[in-house]
C-alpha positions as CSV (number, residue, x, y, z in Angstrom):
1,M,-0.4,-17.1,10.3
2,D,-1.1,-20.7,11.4
3,A,-3.5,-19.3,14.0
4,N,-5.6,-17.5,11.4
5,P,-6.1,-19.7,8.4
6,R,-8.3,-17.2,6.7
7,V,-5.4,-14.7,6.2
8,S,-4.3,-14.8,2.6
9,E,-2.9,-11.3,2.0
10,V,-0.7,-9.2,4.2
11,E,0.8,-5.8,3.6
12,L,4.2,-5.3,5.2
13,S,4.5,-1.7,6.4
14,N,6.0,0.3,9.3
15,W,7.5,3.7,10.0
16,G,11.0,2.5,9.0
17,E,12.2,0.3,6.2
18,I,11.1,-3.3,6.0
19,F,14.2,-4.4,4.1
20,L,16.4,-3.5,7.1
21,N,14.7,-6.4,9.0
22,P,17.4,-9.2,9.1
23,D,14.6,-11.8,8.9
24,I,12.8,-10.3,5.9
25,Q,14.0,-13.1,3.5
26,R,12.8,-15.8,5.8
27,I,9.5,-14.0,6.2
28,I,9.0,-13.8,2.5
29,E,9.8,-17.5,2.0
30,Y,7.6,-18.6,4.9
31,A,4.6,-16.6,3.6
32,Y,5.0,-18.2,0.2
33,Q,5.1,-21.7,1.8
34,R,1.9,-20.8,3.7
35,N,0.1,-19.4,0.7
36,V,0.0,-15.8,2.0
37,A,0.6,-13.0,-0.5
38,L,2.8,-10.2,0.8
39,S,3.1,-6.6,-0.5
40,A,4.6,-3.3,0.4
41,W,2.1,-0.8,-1.1
42,N,2.7,1.6,1.7
43,G,6.2,2.3,0.5
44,A,9.9,1.4,0.9
45,N,12.8,3.6,0.1
46,F,14.7,0.6,-1.4
47,N,18.1,2.0,-0.4
48,H,19.3,-1.1,1.4
49,V,18.2,-4.4,0.0
50,R,20.4,-7.5,0.0
51,E,20.8,-9.2,-3.4
52,S,19.5,-12.5,-2.0
53,V,16.3,-10.6,-0.8
54,L,15.8,-9.2,-4.3
55,E,15.9,-12.7,-5.8
56,A,13.6,-14.0,-3.0
57,M,11.0,-11.4,-3.7
58,V,10.8,-12.7,-7.3
59,R,11.1,-16.4,-6.5
60,Y,8.5,-16.3,-3.8
61,K,6.0,-14.0,-5.6
62,F,6.2,-10.9,-3.4
63,R,3.2,-9.1,-4.9
64,A,4.1,-5.4,-5.1
65,I,6.4,-2.7,-3.9
66,T,5.8,1.1,-3.9
67,C,9.3,2.7,-4.1
68,S,9.5,6.1,-2.5
69,I,11.6,8.1,-5.0
70,D,11.1,11.8,-4.5
71,G,13.0,13.2,-7.4
72,A,14.6,12.4,-10.7
73,S,18.2,13.3,-9.8
74,S,20.5,12.7,-6.9
75,G,20.7,16.3,-5.8
76,V,16.9,16.7,-5.5
77,Y,16.2,13.2,-4.2
78,E,18.6,13.6,-1.3
79,L,17.2,16.9,-0.1
80,Y,14.4,14.9,1.5
81,R,15.8,11.3,1.6
82,R,18.7,12.3,3.8
83,N,21.7,9.9,3.4
84,G,19.8,8.2,0.7
85,D,21.5,7.3,-2.6
86,F,19.3,7.8,-5.8
87,G,21.7,5.8,-7.9
88,R,21.7,2.8,-5.5
89,V,17.9,2.8,-5.5
90,I,17.7,2.7,-9.3
91,D,20.4,0.0,-9.4
92,N,18.4,-2.1,-6.9
93,I,15.3,-1.8,-9.2
94,R,17.3,-2.8,-12.2
95,K,18.6,-5.8,-10.4
96,L,15.1,-6.8,-9.3
97,N,13.9,-6.5,-12.9
98,A,16.7,-8.7,-14.0
99,Y,15.6,-11.4,-11.6
100,K,12.0,-11.0,-12.9
101,R,13.2,-11.7,-16.4
102,R,15.3,-14.6,-15.2
103,W,12.4,-16.2,-13.4
104,K,9.9,-15.1,-15.9
105,S,7.7,-13.6,-13.2
106,R,5.3,-10.6,-13.3
107,Y,5.9,-10.1,-9.5
108,P,6.6,-8.0,-7.7
109,K,4.7,-5.2,-9.4
110,L,6.5,-1.9,-9.0
111,W,5.4,1.7,-8.4
112,W,7.5,4.9,-8.4
113,Q,5.9,7.1,-5.7
114,M,7.0,10.7,-5.6
115,V,6.0,12.9,-2.6
116,V,5.6,16.3,-4.1
117,F,7.3,19.3,-2.5
118,G,8.3,22.8,-3.6
119,H,11.8,21.7,-4.1
120,N,11.0,18.7,-6.4
121,E,7.8,19.6,-8.3
122,H,9.8,20.7,-11.3
123,E,11.1,17.1,-11.7
124,I,7.7,15.4,-11.9
125,G,7.9,15.3,-15.7
126,A,11.5,14.1,-15.6
127,A,10.7,11.2,-13.3
128,R,7.9,9.7,-15.5
129,G,10.3,8.7,-18.2
130,P,12.6,6.6,-16.0
131,A,9.6,5.1,-14.3
132,T,8.3,3.9,-17.6
133,E,11.7,2.6,-18.6
134,L,11.9,0.5,-15.5
135,G,8.4,-0.9,-15.9
136,M,7.0,1.0,-13.0
137,G,3.7,2.7,-12.5
138,F,4.0,6.3,-11.5
139,V,2.0,8.1,-8.7
140,L,2.2,11.4,-6.9
141,K,1.6,11.6,-3.2
142,T,0.8,14.7,-1.1
143,N,3.2,15.9,1.6
144,W,1.3,15.7,4.9
145,D,3.1,18.7,6.4
146,D,2.1,21.9,4.8
147,S,4.9,23.8,6.4
148,Y,7.7,21.8,4.9
149,S,8.8,22.8,1.5
150,P,5.4,24.0,0.4
151,L,4.3,23.8,-3.3
152,R,5.0,27.0,-5.2
153,G,1.9,26.9,-7.4
154,E,-1.7,27.7,-6.3
155,R,-2.8,24.2,-7.3
156,A,-1.0,21.0,-6.5
157,A,-0.7,17.6,-8.1
158,M,-2.6,15.2,-5.8
159,P,-3.2,11.5,-5.9
160,A,-6.7,10.2,-6.7
161,G,-8.0,7.5,-4.4
162,D,-5.6,4.7,-3.4
163,A,-2.2,6.0,-4.4
164,P,-0.5,2.8,-5.7
165,R,-3.5,2.1,-7.9
166,A,-4.3,5.5,-9.3
167,E,-2.7,8.2,-11.4
168,A,-2.4,11.8,-10.2
169,Y,-4.7,14.7,-11.0
170,S,-5.0,18.3,-9.9
171,V,-7.3,19.3,-7.0
172,D,-7.2,22.0,-4.4
173,R,-5.4,20.8,-1.3
174,D,-8.4,21.4,1.0
175,E,-10.5,19.1,-1.2
176,L,-8.2,16.2,-0.8
177,L,-10.2,13.4,1.0
178,S,-8.3,10.2,1.4
179,D,-10.9,7.8,0.1
180,G,-8.4,5.1,-0.5
181,I,-7.0,5.4,3.0
182,C,-10.4,5.4,4.7
183,H,-11.5,2.5,2.6
184,Q,-8.7,0.4,4.2
185,L,-11.0,-0.2,7.1
186,W,-13.0,-2.4,4.7
187,N,-10.5,-3.6,2.1
188,E,-7.2,-4.0,4.0
189,P,-7.5,-3.1,7.8
190,Q,-4.1,-2.3,9.1
191,I,-2.6,-4.3,12.0
192,N,0.4,-2.9,13.8
193,F,3.5,-4.9,14.6
194,D,2.3,-5.5,18.1
195,G,-1.2,-6.7,17.1
196,T,-2.9,-3.3,17.7
197,V,-5.8,-2.8,15.2
198,L,-5.0,0.6,13.6
199,G,-7.6,0.4,10.8
200,C,-5.7,2.5,8.3
201,C,-2.1,3.4,7.7
202,V,-2.5,7.0,9.0
203,N,-3.7,6.2,12.5
204,T,-0.9,6.2,15.1
205,W,-2.9,7.5,18.1
206,G,-5.5,5.0,18.9
207,S,-6.8,1.4,18.5
208,F,-10.0,-0.2,17.3
209,G,-10.5,-2.6,20.2
210,E,-8.8,-5.9,21.1
211,N,-5.4,-7.0,20.1
212,A,-5.4,-9.2,17.0
213,F,-2.5,-11.4,18.4
214,E,-4.4,-12.0,21.6
215,V,-8.0,-12.7,20.4
216,G,-7.4,-13.7,16.8
217,L,-7.8,-11.7,13.6
218,E,-11.5,-12.5,13.0
219,R,-12.6,-11.3,16.4
220,A,-10.4,-8.2,16.3
221,L,-11.7,-7.1,13.0
222,G,-15.3,-7.7,14.2
223,S,-14.9,-5.1,17.0
224,E,-17.7,-2.7,17.8
225,K,-15.3,0.2,17.4
226,L,-14.3,-0.7,13.9
227,S,-17.9,-1.2,12.9
228,Y,-18.9,2.1,14.4
229,A,-16.0,3.9,12.6
230,K,-17.3,2.5,9.2
231,E,-20.7,4.0,10.0
232,M,-19.1,7.4,10.8
233,L,-17.2,7.4,7.5
234,S,-20.3,6.5,5.6
235,G,-22.2,9.4,7.3
236,R,-24.6,7.2,9.2
237,A,-23.2,7.8,12.7
238,S,-22.0,10.8,14.7
239,P,-18.4,11.1,15.9
240,K,-17.8,9.5,19.3
241,A,-15.0,9.7,21.8
242,G,-12.7,6.7,21.7
243,I,-13.0,6.1,18.0
244,P,-9.6,7.1,16.3
245,C,-11.4,8.6,13.3
246,T,-13.1,11.2,15.5
247,T,-9.9,13.2,15.7
248,C,-8.5,12.4,12.3
249,S,-8.0,15.3,9.9
250,S,-9.3,13.3,7.0
251,Y,-12.6,12.5,8.8
252,L,-12.9,16.1,10.1
253,S,-12.5,17.4,6.5
254,R,-15.0,14.8,5.2
255,A,-17.5,15.8,7.9
256,R,-17.1,19.5,7.1
257,T,-17.8,19.0,3.4
258,R,-20.4,16.2,4.0
259,R,-18.6,14.0,1.5
260,W,-19.1,10.6,2.9
261,L,-17.6,7.3,1.7
262,P,-19.8,5.4,-0.9
263,P,-20.3,1.7,-0.3
264,V,-17.4,-0.5,-1.1
265,P,-18.2,-2.4,-4.3
266,A,-18.1,-6.1,-4.0
267,R,-15.4,-7.9,-5.9
268,R,-16.6,-10.0,-8.8
269,G,-15.4,-13.1,-10.4
270,V,-14.4,-16.6,-9.4
271,M,-11.4,-15.6,-7.3
272,A,-13.4,-13.1,-5.4
273,F,-16.1,-15.7,-4.8
274,L,-13.4,-18.1,-3.4
275,R,-12.1,-15.4,-1.1
276,R,-15.5,-14.6,0.3
277,R,-15.9,-18.3,1.1
278,G,-12.7,-18.3,3.2
279,M,-10.5,-19.8,0.5
280,G,-8.1,-16.9,-0.1
281,R,-5.1,-19.1,0.4
282,L,-6.3,-21.4,-2.3
283,V,-6.4,-18.4,-4.6
284,V,-2.9,-17.5,-3.6
285,W,-1.7,-21.0,-4.2
286,I,-3.2,-21.1,-7.7
287,D,-1.7,-17.7,-8.5
288,N,1.7,-18.7,-7.2
289,R,1.9,-21.9,-9.2
290,F,-0.2,-21.3,-12.3
291,G,-0.8,-17.5,-12.5
292,R,1.6,-16.9,-15.3
293,F,-0.4,-19.2,-17.5
294,L,-3.9,-18.6,-16.2
295,V,-3.9,-14.8,-16.1
296,P,-4.1,-14.3,-19.9
297,V,-6.9,-16.9,-20.0
298,V,-8.8,-15.3,-17.1
299,R,-8.5,-11.9,-18.7
300,L,-9.7,-13.2,-22.0
301,L,-12.7,-14.9,-20.5
302,R,-13.3,-12.0,-18.1
303,I,-13.9,-14.3,-15.1
304,S,-11.4,-12.8,-12.6
């Protein structure tokens, strides 16, 4: 973080569970001290979280967590989340909410994400109630593997756009085009734990150029490969070998239907202006110290 002063927002994600990292509490506290906002939009199962970490997430303004809860009962939840404990997950969320009340904090924001399968689709309605009770948004997510517990109906509930920020609606599975995921190349390019530039949270098979830890974040994100991939997703360039998007099912589906990504709208408001001028950490510092008081005013004046 010290080597890249422009970094102000980081999403913690991996193929495991971030809360199993023994240093996660120190990471959260250090990020707060350096005015870097952390989030876990990509998901955490929330089975194993130390109480001290729960309090640290509130005290140090961990921005958001998407909790992967694939059911509304223990029996259904544990069919997919093997060795998981539905009751323990809910208990951890209640403890986190108690700390939010104690510290009078709106962070972290919480989302209940349910991967929809044939064995749990009947509990979608039953899961919405507890999510609301716990102060969580609710979102459905598609199962990436069609062969595992396929949906029983002809039409499936699918997420619209970026899952943690959008409610679900019904579309044919073949029409699902992951706009939110593809837009990560612009909005929140993903960097792997080893510094590899993955671009999005789906890519596991290739990189977009130089290692961010070796050459710095700004140079890594300015790579020719990443720029070319954006042109491909926008329909202005042909697929090319060596670009991870070329073999991605989302891109292949997009190319087949000619449904290209629209331009990413520019963020408006004072905070967005400061971020564009490289002052993202100042924005985080202001939010960390004064956000609870300023947010109502900002919303009233519509200057965010």
